[in-house]
MOPAC internal coordinates of N, CA, C and O (Angstrom, degrees):
PM7 1SCF
backbone

  N    0.0000 0     0.00 0     0.00 0    0    0    0
  C    1.4403 1     0.00 0     0.00 0    1    0    0
  C    1.5225 1   109.71 1     0.00 0    2    1    0
  O    1.2310 1   119.76 1  -135.97 1    3    2    1
  N    1.2787 1   118.06 1    44.03 1    3    2    1
  C    1.4521 1   123.09 1  -179.36 1    5    3    2
  C    1.5236 1   110.85 1   -92.08 1    6    5    3
  O    1.2310 1   121.10 1  -111.76 1    7    6    5
  N    1.3073 1   115.50 1    68.24 1    7    6    5
  C    1.4557 1   120.63 1   178.42 1    9    7    6
  C    1.5226 1   109.08 1   -92.30 1   10    9    7
  O    1.2310 1   121.06 1   -26.69 1   11   10    9
  N    1.3255 1   115.58 1   153.31 1   11   10    9
  C    1.4598 1   120.24 1   174.76 1   13   11   10
  C    1.5266 1   108.64 1   -66.78 1   14   13   11
  O    1.2310 1   119.99 1   -36.39 1   15   14   13
  N    1.3209 1   117.63 1   143.61 1   15   14   13
  C    1.4631 1   120.35 1   178.09 1   17   15   14
  C    1.5225 1   111.12 1   -59.33 1   18   17   15
  O    1.2310 1   121.09 1   -34.54 1   19   18   17
  N    1.3276 1   115.51 1   145.46 1   19   18   17
  C    1.4587 1   121.25 1   178.34 1   21   19   18
  C    1.5197 1   108.58 1  -126.92 1   22   21   19
  O    1.2310 1   121.27 1   -36.13 1   23   22   21
  N    1.3116 1   115.18 1   143.87 1   23   22   21
  C    1.4499 1   121.14 1   176.81 1   25   23   22
  C    1.5205 1   108.42 1  -102.85 1   26   25   23
  O    1.2310 1   120.88 1   -54.69 1   27   26   25
  N    1.3276 1   115.93 1   125.31 1   27   26   25
  C    1.4599 1   121.58 1   177.21 1   29   27   26
  C    1.5227 1   107.79 1  -117.67 1   30   29   27
  O    1.2310 1   120.71 1   -49.60 1   31   30   29
  N    1.3125 1   116.25 1   130.40 1   31   30   29
  C    1.4549 1   121.52 1   179.33 1   33   31   30
  C    1.5231 1   108.16 1  -117.62 1   34   33   31
  O    1.2310 1   121.02 1   -52.38 1   35   34   33
  N    1.3356 1   115.66 1   127.62 1   35   34   33
  C    1.4591 1   121.46 1  -177.75 1   37   35   34
  C    1.5186 1   109.68 1  -119.35 1   38   37   35
  O    1.2310 1   120.47 1   -36.01 1   39   38   37
  N    1.3142 1   116.71 1   143.99 1   39   38   37
  C    1.4668 1   119.58 1  -177.15 1   41   39   38
  C    1.5288 1   114.76 1   -72.91 1   42   41   39
  O    1.2310 1   119.68 1   158.44 1   43   42   41
  N    1.3270 1   118.21 1   -21.56 1   43   42   41
  C    1.4598 1   119.86 1  -177.99 1   45   43   42
  C    1.5295 1   110.55 1  -138.30 1   46   45   43
  O    1.2310 1   120.21 1   -25.73 1   47   46   45
  N    1.3175 1   117.20 1   154.27 1   47   46   45
  C    1.4695 1   120.05 1   175.26 1   49   47   46
  C    1.5311 1   112.31 1   -59.69 1   50   49   47
  O    1.2310 1   120.15 1   144.52 1   51   50   49
  N    1.3168 1   117.32 1   -35.48 1   51   50   49
  C    1.4686 1   120.15 1   179.62 1   53   51   50
  C    1.5271 1   110.97 1   -61.45 1   54   53   51
  O    1.2310 1   120.39 1   141.90 1   55   54   53
  N    1.3214 1   116.86 1   -38.10 1   55   54   53
  C    1.4707 1   119.68 1   179.03 1   57   55   54
  C    1.5249 1   111.49 1   -70.01 1   58   57   55
  O    1.2310 1   120.29 1   147.96 1   59   58   57
  N    1.3221 1   117.05 1   -32.04 1   59   58   57
  C    1.4675 1   120.53 1   175.26 1   61   59   58
  C    1.5286 1   109.25 1   -63.35 1   62   61   59
  O    1.2310 1   120.58 1   131.73 1   63   62   61
  N    1.3223 1   116.50 1   -48.27 1   63   62   61
  C    1.4637 1   120.74 1  -178.78 1   65   63   62
  C    1.5246 1   111.87 1   -63.46 1   66   65   63
  O    1.2310 1   120.28 1   138.87 1   67   66   65
  N    1.3189 1   117.08 1   -41.13 1   67   66   65
  C    1.4655 1   120.67 1   178.89 1   69   67   66
  C    1.5203 1   110.67 1   -63.82 1   70   69   67
  O    1.2310 1   120.35 1   135.25 1   71   70   69
  N    1.3242 1   116.94 1   -44.75 1   71   70   69
  C    1.4625 1   120.65 1   179.56 1   73   71   70
  C    1.5214 1   111.14 1   -64.25 1   74   73   71
  O    1.2310 1   120.43 1   138.82 1   75   74   73
  N    1.3210 1   116.79 1   -41.18 1   75   74   73
  C    1.4636 1   120.26 1   178.50 1   77   75   74
  C    1.5231 1   111.47 1   -64.09 1   78   77   75
  O    1.2310 1   120.48 1   138.10 1   79   78   77
  N    1.3185 1   116.68 1   -41.90 1   79   78   77
  C    1.4678 1   120.43 1   177.80 1   81   79   78
  C    1.5254 1   110.74 1   -63.03 1   82   81   79
  O    1.2310 1   120.33 1   137.08 1   83   82   81
  N    1.3248 1   116.98 1   -42.92 1   83   82   81
  C    1.4739 1   120.74 1   178.14 1   85   83   82
  C    1.5244 1   110.72 1   -61.01 1   86   85   83
  O    1.2310 1   120.33 1   137.63 1   87   86   85
  N    1.3285 1   116.98 1   -42.37 1   87   86   85
  C    1.4592 1   121.73 1   179.51 1   89   87   86
  C    1.5274 1   110.96 1   -64.51 1   90   89   87
  O    1.2310 1   120.61 1   137.74 1   91   90   89
  N    1.3178 1   116.44 1   -42.26 1   91   90   89
  C    1.4559 1   122.01 1   178.10 1   93   91   90
  C    1.5293 1   110.32 1   -59.19 1   94   93   91
  O    1.2310 1   120.15 1   134.04 1   95   94   93
  N    1.3182 1   117.32 1   -45.96 1   95   94   93
  C    1.4696 1   121.72 1   179.28 1   97   95   94
  C    1.5284 1   110.23 1   -65.02 1   98   97   95
  O    1.2310 1   120.34 1   140.22 1   99   98   97
  N    1.3231 1   116.95 1   -39.78 1   99   98   97
  C    1.4674 1   120.83 1   177.83 1  101   99   98
  C    1.5319 1   110.57 1   -59.83 1  102  101   99
  O    1.2310 1   120.29 1   134.05 1  103  102  101
  N    1.3284 1   117.06 1   -45.95 1  103  102  101
  C    1.4599 1   120.40 1   178.83 1  105  103  102
  C    1.5284 1   111.53 1   -65.38 1  106  105  103
  O    1.2310 1   120.44 1   140.86 1  107  106  105
  N    1.3173 1   116.76 1   -39.14 1  107  106  105
  C    1.4674 1   120.61 1   178.42 1  109  107  106
  C    1.5306 1   110.33 1   -62.80 1  110  109  107
  O    1.2310 1   120.68 1   133.03 1  111  110  109
  N    1.3148 1   116.31 1   -46.97 1  111  110  109
  C    1.4757 1   119.96 1   179.38 1  113  111  110
  C    1.5251 1   111.36 1   -62.26 1  114  113  111
  O    1.2310 1   120.43 1   140.06 1  115  114  113
  N    1.3218 1   116.78 1   -39.94 1  115  114  113
  C    1.4595 1   120.81 1   178.79 1  117  115  114
  C    1.5314 1   110.69 1   -64.06 1  118  117  115
  O    1.2310 1   120.25 1   137.62 1  119  118  117
  N    1.3118 1   117.12 1   -42.38 1  119  118  117
  C    1.4660 1   120.96 1   179.39 1  121  119  118
  C    1.5241 1   111.08 1   -64.18 1  122  121  119
  O    1.2310 1   120.38 1   137.86 1  123  122  121
  N    1.3177 1   116.88 1   -42.14 1  123  122  121
  C    1.4691 1   120.36 1   178.88 1  125  123  122
  C    1.5272 1   110.02 1   -64.12 1  126  125  123
  O    1.2310 1   120.30 1   137.66 1  127  126  125
  N    1.3199 1   117.03 1   -42.34 1  127  126  125
  C    1.4647 1   120.28 1   179.46 1  129  127  126
  C    1.5294 1   111.62 1   -63.44 1  130  129  127
  O    1.2310 1   120.54 1   141.16 1  131  130  129
  N    1.3296 1   116.58 1   -38.84 1  131  130  129
  C    1.4651 1   120.57 1  -176.22 1  133  131  130
  C    1.5266 1   113.97 1   -86.09 1  134  133  131
  O    1.2310 1   120.33 1   147.58 1  135  134  133
  N    1.3473 1   116.96 1   -32.42 1  135  134  133
  C    1.4600 1   119.94 1  -172.09 1  137  135  134
  C    1.5276 1   114.38 1  -125.33 1  138  137  135
  O    1.2310 1   120.58 1   175.66 1  139  138  137
  N    1.3210 1   116.50 1    -4.34 1  139  138  137
  C    1.4559 1   119.71 1   178.51 1  141  139  138
  C    1.5142 1   114.60 1    82.53 1  142  141  139
  O    1.2310 1   120.35 1  -178.54 1  143  142  141
  N    1.3394 1   116.94 1     1.46 1  143  142  141
  C    1.4594 1   119.31 1   178.53 1  145  143  142
  C    1.5268 1   109.85 1  -164.47 1  146  145  143
  O    1.2310 1   121.85 1   -13.11 1  147  146  145
  N    1.3275 1   114.06 1   166.89 1  147  146  145
  C    1.4611 1   121.80 1   177.37 1  149  147  146
  C    1.5167 1   107.74 1  -142.14 1  150  149  147
  O    1.2310 1   120.69 1   -50.24 1  151  150  149
  N    1.3211 1   116.29 1   129.76 1  151  150  149
  C    1.4623 1   121.11 1   178.43 1  153  151  150
  C    1.5163 1   108.60 1  -124.11 1  154  153  151
  O    1.2310 1   121.73 1   -34.38 1  155  154  153
  N    1.3177 1   114.29 1   145.62 1  155  154  153
  C    1.4676 1   119.49 1   177.49 1  157  155  154
  C    1.5201 1   108.33 1  -144.81 1  158  157  155
  O    1.2310 1   121.19 1   -34.65 1  159  158  157
  N    1.3159 1   115.33 1   145.35 1  159  158  157
  C    1.4612 1   121.12 1   175.36 1  161  159  158
  C    1.5209 1   107.64 1  -122.35 1  162  161  159
  O    1.2310 1   120.80 1   -50.62 1  163  162  161
  N    1.3186 1   116.08 1   129.38 1  163  162  161
  C    1.4604 1   120.97 1   177.97 1  165  163  162
  C    1.5195 1   107.99 1  -112.00 1  166  165  163
  O    1.2310 1   121.08 1   -42.58 1  167  166  165
  N    1.3074 1   115.54 1   137.42 1  167  166  165
  C    1.4626 1   119.34 1  -179.04 1  169  167  166
  C    1.5119 1   110.37 1   -73.15 1  170  169  167
  O    1.2310 1   120.78 1   -18.54 1  171  170  169
  N    1.2959 1   116.11 1   161.46 1  171  170  169
  C    1.4542 1   120.95 1   177.07 1  173  171  170
  C    1.5169 1   111.82 1   -88.09 1  174  173  171
  O    1.2310 1   120.72 1  -177.90 1  175  174  173
  N    1.3226 1   116.24 1     2.10 1  175  174  173
  C    1.4616 1   120.57 1   179.83 1  177  175  174
  C    1.5267 1   110.69 1   -78.86 1  178  177  175
  O    1.2310 1   120.92 1    15.51 1  179  178  177
  N    1.2865 1   115.85 1  -164.49 1  179  178  177
  C    1.4644 1   120.54 1  -178.35 1  181  179  178
  C    1.5299 1   109.24 1   -72.15 1  182  181  179
  O    1.2310 1   120.82 1   -56.98 1  183  182  181
  N    1.3132 1   116.04 1   123.02 1  183  182  181
  C    1.4548 1   123.01 1   177.00 1  185  183  182
  C    1.5184 1   108.92 1  -107.06 1  186  185  183
  O    1.2310 1   120.15 1   -20.92 1  187  186  185
  N    1.3316 1   117.32 1   159.08 1  187  186  185
  C    1.4670 1   118.71 1   176.82 1  189  187  186
  C    1.5195 1   110.81 1   -55.99 1  190  189  187
  O    1.2310 1   120.90 1   -44.14 1  191  190  189
  N    1.3043 1   115.88 1   135.86 1  191  190  189
  C    1.4579 1   121.29 1  -178.78 1  193  191  190
  C    1.5142 1   109.50 1  -128.30 1  194  193  191
  O    1.2310 1   121.38 1   -24.59 1  195  194  193
  N    1.2866 1   114.96 1   155.41 1  195  194  193
  C    1.4505 1   120.40 1   177.80 1  197  195  194
  C    1.5183 1   109.25 1  -141.76 1  198  197  195
  O    1.2310 1   121.12 1   -37.48 1  199  198  197
  N    1.2998 1   115.46 1   142.52 1  199  198  197
  C    1.4673 1   119.07 1   174.09 1  201  199  198
  C    1.5091 1   110.51 1   -86.00 1  202  201  199
  O    1.2310 1   120.62 1   175.57 1  203  202  201
  N    1.3352 1   116.41 1    -4.43 1  203  202  201
  C    1.4479 1   122.54 1  -179.46 1  205  203  202
  C    1.5215 1   109.76 1   -84.36 1  206  205  203
  O    1.2310 1   120.06 1   -47.65 1  207  206  205
  N    1.3015 1   117.49 1   132.35 1  207  206  205
  C    1.4722 1   121.40 1   174.70 1  209  207  206
  C    1.5013 1   108.51 1   -90.24 1  210  209  207
  O    1.2310 1   121.03 1   -41.44 1  211  210  209
  N    1.3214 1   115.63 1   138.56 1  211  210  209
  C    1.4713 1   120.69 1   178.83 1  213  211  210
  C    1.5035 1   109.42 1  -111.29 1  214  213  211
  O    1.2310 1   120.10 1   180.00 1  215  214  213

């Protein structure tokens, strides 16, 4: 996964969160396809939050 960095600019915070969620799911699906599973660890610290419901 050695891709060149890309800059993405979104007009609203909600679009940032939606794009990030889509990317997360894409990586999860790719890992399952390649390795048969996907694991993730989330810290107990402050995570990105949104008042927007999706």
